[in-house]
C-alpha positions in Angstrom: -2.9 99.4 39.9 -1.4 97.6 36.9 2.2 96.4 37.0 4.3 96.9 33.9 5.7 93.7 32.7 9.0 93.6 30.8 9.2 91.6 27.5 12.3 90.9 25.4 12.3 93.0 22.2 12.4 91.3 18.8 15.7 91.0 16.9 16.0 91.3 13.1 18.3 89.1 11.0 19.1 89.6 7.2 17.3 86.9 5.3 16.1 86.0 1.9 12.8 83.9 1.2 13.5 81.8 -1.9 11.9 79.1 -4.0 14.2 76.4 -5.4 12.6 73.9 -7.5 9.3 72.8 -5.9 10.5 73.9 -2.3 10.7 77.1 -0.5 12.9 78.1 2.3 14.6 81.0 4.3 18.3 81.6 3.3 20.8 83.2 5.6 24.4 84.1 5.2 26.2 82.5 8.1 27.9 85.8 9.3 24.6 87.5 9.6 23.3 85.1 12.3 23.6 86.0 15.9 27.0 84.8 17.2 25.5 81.9 19.2 23.8 80.7 16.1 26.9 80.8 13.9 28.0 77.4 15.2 26.0 74.2 15.3 24.0 73.6 18.4 21.0 74.4 20.5 21.0 78.1 19.8 21.1 77.7 16.1 18.3 75.1 16.1 16.1 77.3 18.5 16.5 80.3 16.2 15.6 78.4 13.1 12.6 76.8 14.8 11.4 80.3 15.8 11.9 81.6 12.3 9.8 78.9 10.7 7.3 78.9 13.4 7.9 75.4 15.0 7.0 73.5 16.9 3.3 74.1 16.2 0.7 71.7 17.6 -1.7 73.2 15.1 0.6 72.2 12.3 0.0 75.5 10.5 3.1 77.5 11.3 1.0 80.7 11.4 3.6 82.4 13.7 6.6 81.9 11.4 7.8 81.8 7.8 7.0 78.0 7.2 4.2 76.8 5.0 3.1 73.8 7.0 4.5 71.3 4.6 7.8 69.5 4.4 8.4 71.4 1.1 8.1 74.8 2.8 9.5 74.1 6.3 13.1 74.6 5.3 16.2 76.7 6.1 19.5 77.3 4.5 22.8 78.7 5.9 25.4 79.7 3.3 29.1 80.9 3.5 32.1 81.4 1.4 33.6 78.0 1.0 36.5 76.9 3.2 37.5 74.6 0.3 39.7 76.0 -2.5 37.9 74.1 -5.2 34.4 75.2 -4.2 32.7 78.7 -4.1 30.1 78.2 -1.4 29.3 76.0 1.7 25.7 74.9 1.8 24.1 73.8 5.0 20.5 72.7 5.0 18.1 72.3 8.0 14.7 70.6 7.6 12.5 72.0 10.3 9.9 69.7 11.9 6.4 71.3 11.8 5.1 69.9 15.1 8.3 68.9 17.0 11.1 71.0 18.4 13.6 69.5 16.0 15.8 70.4 13.1 17.1 67.5 11.0 20.5 68.1 9.6 21.0 64.5 8.2 20.4 65.2 4.6 20.3 67.6 1.7 17.4 69.4 -0.1 17.9 68.9 -3.8 15.2 71.4 -4.8 16.7 74.2 -2.7 20.1 73.3 -4.2 19.0 75.1 -7.4 18.6 78.4 -5.3 22.0 78.2 -3.7 24.0 79.4 -6.7 21.8 82.4 -7.5 21.8 83.4 -3.8 25.6 83.0 -3.5 26.2 85.1 -6.6 23.7 87.8 -5.6 25.2 88.0 -2.0 28.9 88.3 -2.9 29.8 84.6 -1.8 31.2 83.9 -5.3 34.3 85.5 -6.8 33.1 88.2 -9.2 35.6 87.0 -11.8 33.7 83.9 -12.2 30.5 85.7 -13.2 30.3 86.8 -16.8 28.5 89.8 -18.0 26.2 87.5 -19.9 26.1 83.7 -20.1 26.3 80.9 -17.6 28.2 81.2 -14.2 29.3 77.8 -12.8 28.9 77.7 -9.1 30.7 74.9 -7.2 28.7 74.1 -4.0 30.0 72.0 -1.1 26.9 70.3 0.5 28.0 70.3 4.1 25.3 67.8 5.3 26.4 65.0 3.2 29.8 66.2 2.2 29.3 66.1 -1.5 29.8 68.5 -4.5 26.9 70.1 -6.5 27.6 72.1 -9.6 24.9 74.6 -10.7 24.9 76.5 -14.0 23.3 79.9 -13.2 22.1 82.1 -16.1 23.5 85.6 -15.9 22.1 88.7 -17.9 23.8 92.1 -17.7 25.9 91.0 -14.8 22.9 89.8 -12.7 21.3 86.5 -11.9 18.5 85.9 -14.4 15.4 84.6 -12.7 12.7 85.0 -15.3 12.5 82.7 -18.3 10.3 80.1 -20.0 11.4 76.9 -18.4 8.4 75.0 -17.0 8.8 72.7 -14.0 5.8 70.5 -13.0 4.8 71.4 -9.4 5.6 75.0 -10.0 2.8 77.3 -11.3 4.9 79.9 -13.3 7.9 79.5 -15.7 11.4 80.8 -14.8 15.0 80.6 -15.9 16.4 77.1 -16.2 19.2 76.1 -13.8 20.9 72.7 -14.6 22.1 71.1 -11.4 24.7 68.3 -11.2 25.0 66.2 -8.1 28.5 64.8 -8.3 29.3 61.3 -7.0 25.9 61.4 -5.2 26.2 58.3 -3.1 25.3 59.5 0.3 28.1 60.3 2.7 27.1 57.6 5.0 28.3 54.6 3.1 28.1 52.5 -0.1 25.4 53.3 -2.8 23.7 49.9 -1.8 24.5 49.6 2.0 23.4 45.9 2.1 25.4 45.1 -1.1 22.2 44.0 -2.8 20.1 45.5 -5.6 17.0 44.1 -3.9 16.4 43.0 -0.3 13.5 41.3 1.5 12.6 43.6 4.4 10.5 42.4 7.3 8.3 45.2 8.6 6.3 44.6 11.9 2.6 44.7 11.1 3.2 44.9 7.4 5.1 41.7 6.4 8.0 40.9 4.1 8.4 43.4 1.3 10.8 43.5 -1.6 12.8 46.7 -1.4 15.7 48.6 -3.1 17.8 50.4 -0.5 20.0 53.0 -2.0 22.2 55.9 -0.8 22.2 58.3 -3.7 21.2 61.9 -3.3 19.5 60.8 -0.2 19.0 57.4 1.5 15.9 56.0 0.0 13.7 52.9 0.5 12.0 51.9 -2.9 9.1 49.5 -2.9 6.7 48.2 -5.5 3.3 50.0 -5.4 1.3 46.8 -6.0 3.0 45.1 -3.0 1.3 47.6 -0.7 -2.0 47.9 -2.5 -1.3 51.0 -4.7 -1.1 51.7 -8.4 1.5 54.5 -8.5 -1.1 57.0 -9.7 -2.1 58.3 -6.3 -2.3 62.0 -5.4 -1.7 63.5 -2.0 -5.3 63.4 -0.8 -5.5 59.6 -1.3 -2.7 59.0 1.2 -2.3 61.9 3.5 -5.7 61.5 4.9 -5.2 58.0 5.7 -3.7 57.5 9.1 -3.3 53.7 8.7 -1.4 54.2 5.4 0.9 56.9 6.9 1.6 54.6 9.9 2.5 51.8 7.5 4.9 54.0 5.5 6.5 55.2 8.7 7.0 51.6 9.7 8.6 50.8 6.4 10.9 53.8 6.8 12.0 52.9 10.4 12.8 49.3 9.5 14.5 50.4 6.3 16.6 52.8 8.2 17.8 50.0 10.5 18.6 47.8 7.5 20.6 50.6 5.9 22.6 51.2 9.1 21.3 54.7 9.6 19.9 54.0 13.0 20.4 51.0 15.4 16.7 50.5 16.4 13.4 51.5 14.9 12.6 53.7 17.9 15.4 56.0 16.8 13.5 56.9 13.5 11.5 59.6 15.3 14.6 61.5 15.8 15.7 61.2 12.1 12.6 62.4 10.1 14.3 63.7 7.0 16.0 60.5 6.1 15.6 58.0 4.8 12.8 58.7 2.3 10.2 56.0 1.2 9.1 55.8 -2.4 6.9 53.4 -4.3 7.1 52.6 -8.0 5.1 51.2 -10.7 5.3 50.7 -14.6 4.0 53.7 -16.6 0.3 54.4 -16.6 -1.8 57.4 -17.6 -3.2 59.6 -14.9 -4.4 63.1 -14.1 -2.0 65.2 -12.2 -3.0 67.5 -9.2 -3.1 70.5 -11.6 -5.6 68.7 -13.8 -3.1 68.1 -16.5 -3.1 64.7 -18.1 0.2 62.7 -18.0 0.1 60.1 -20.6 1.8 56.6 -20.2 3.8 57.0 -23.4 5.4 60.2 -22.0 7.0 58.6 -19.0 9.2 55.6 -18.1 7.6 54.8 -14.8 5.5 56.1 -11.9 7.1 57.3 -8.6 5.4 58.5 -5.4 7.5 59.6 -2.4 7.0 60.5 1.1 8.8 63.3 3.0 8.4 64.1 6.7 5.6 61.6 7.1 3.4 62.8 4.1 3.1 62.2 0.5 5.1 64.8 -1.4 3.2 67.1 -3.7 5.8 66.6 -6.5 9.3 65.1 -5.9 12.1 65.9 -3.7 15.2 66.8 -5.7 17.4 64.4 -3.7 14.9 61.6 -4.2 14.9 62.3 -7.9 18.7 61.7 -7.8 18.0 58.4 -6.1 15.5 57.5 -8.7 17.9 58.4 -11.6 20.8 56.4 -10.0 18.5 53.3 -9.3 17.1 53.5 -12.8 20.5 53.4 -14.3 21.4 50.1 -12.5 19.7 47.0 -14.1 17.9 44.9 -11.5 16.7 47.5 -9.0 13.0 47.8 -8.4 13.2 51.3 -10.0 14.9 50.0 -13.2 12.5 47.0 -13.4 9.5 49.3 -13.2 11.0 51.3 -16.0 11.3 48.2 -18.2 14.5 46.7 -16.9 16.8 48.0 -19.7 20.1 49.9 -19.5 19.5 53.6 -19.4 21.3 57.0 -18.6 18.2 59.0 -18.2 14.6 58.4 -16.9 11.5 60.4 -17.0 9.1 59.5 -14.2 5.5 60.6 -13.3 4.9 62.2 -9.8 1.7 63.7 -8.4 2.3 67.1 -10.1 3.5 65.8 -13.5 6.7 64.5 -14.7 10.5 65.0 -14.3 13.5 63.9 -16.3 16.7 63.0 -14.5 20.0 61.7 -16.0 22.5 59.5 -14.3 25.3 57.3 -15.3 26.3 54.2 -13.4 29.5 52.1 -13.6 30.6 49.0 -11.7 34.1 49.5 -10.3 35.8 46.7 -8.4 32.5 45.0 -7.8 30.8 48.2 -6.4 28.3 50.3 -8.1 29.1 54.1 -8.4 27.3 56.9 -9.9 29.5 59.6 -11.5 26.9 62.3 -11.4 23.1 62.9 -11.6 21.8 65.9 -13.6 18.4 67.6 -13.6 17.1 71.0 -14.5 15.3 73.2 -11.9 14.6 76.9 -11.4 14.7 79.3 -8.5 13.5 82.8 -7.7 13.8 85.3 -4.8 10.4 85.8 -3.3 11.3 88.3 -0.8 14.5 89.7 0.8 15.1 91.8 3.8 15.1 90.9 7.5 13.2 88.3 9.4 12.2 89.1 13.0 12.1 86.7 16.0 11.8 87.4 19.9 15.3 88.2 21.2 15.2 85.2 23.6 14.7 82.7 20.9 18.3 81.5 20.8 
C-alpha cells in the first residue's frame, strides 16, 4: 500500500524578466515579495537563490531563471525611494551560480539602465515627471553603494519606449538608447584610490609582483597590464575561461587586490565576496575580431580592456567596470590612461570581447584627492517577460 506524501505547494511572486545593457535579471517590486523577504537576511537570499536556480553543482541553473553566467545570474529589488530627491531605491543582488550565496557588495551598471523603465512602468515614479513624449529623468538611489544614478528614459505616447535603432556591442538587436549617468561614482567604501597611489606594486603569491591601478569608481577594480601576465588584450572568452590555471591566477590577483584595497582583511575572505573587486587587464589599441565575427579596428578605439566577473572573463563589459575604466582613463598616470596614450581626456572608447564601448568621465583634483563628478554611457533595456515567477513555498 502506497503512503501519500505531503509536499509544499509552489508560491508565485510578481516579477519581470528584463535585459539591461549586456545583462539580464529578474526584477521585483519590494512590496510584492513575501513578508519575510522584504527585509535583508536569510529568507531574502534563499528566495532569490531559488528563483535563479542556485546553488547548482552542474552550473547550468536549469531549475531557475538564471542563464549560468555572471551576466544572467542577477536579481533586482526596487521600491519608491525613501529619499526626497530620488524617485526609486535600487538594490542589486548578484547570485552565485554554484554556491548558496548572494553578493550584495556592489552594483550592476548594465541593469542600472533597466531600473528607470521598470520604475516608470510599475508606478514607482511620480506620473507628473513622465512626459507624454520626450525624455523622463529618473533619479535612482543605488542602495548597495549609496550612490546616485540618473537615467534618461525615452517616452512615447506616455509609455516607456523600448524599441529603437541604438546598437550596443554584446546585444544582438537594436533598441531605444538610455543615457545613464553615474554621479560621484567613487565606490561608497572609500577614496577613489584606496592606497593613495595611481599605480602600486602588488605582490601576488604564485604570480609575483605586478604593477596595478586600484580604483574605487563604479565598482572596486584591479587593473593590470595585459603584457605583464602574458596576454595581448585581444583575448575572447574561450581563450581564458577554459584555462583553469589562468582563472586561478586571476582569482589570486583579485584576492590580494581586495586586501590591498581594504575590502577584506585576508585573502581567504575573497571567496565570500565574489562580486567585488573586479579584475581587468589593459593594452594599447590593436585590431581584432570580436566574438560576433565583427572586425574592431585599432584606429576606432583608444585601448583594449578585458575584465573578469564572478571568476570568468566577461563576454562584453560590466557597466560598473566601464565606469571604472572611464574614471581611470581620465586621470593621467593610471595604467588605463597610459594604455590609452597617457593624454588628458574626458571620454574613452575601449575594445572588449564583443566590440567597443564609449564612456565619458571628468576628473578633478580637489585638496590633493582625485574625484570623478560623473561617468556617462549609453545603454538600452527591454522587458523580456512579465508576470509571476514560481518557487516552492518552503524556499524562504
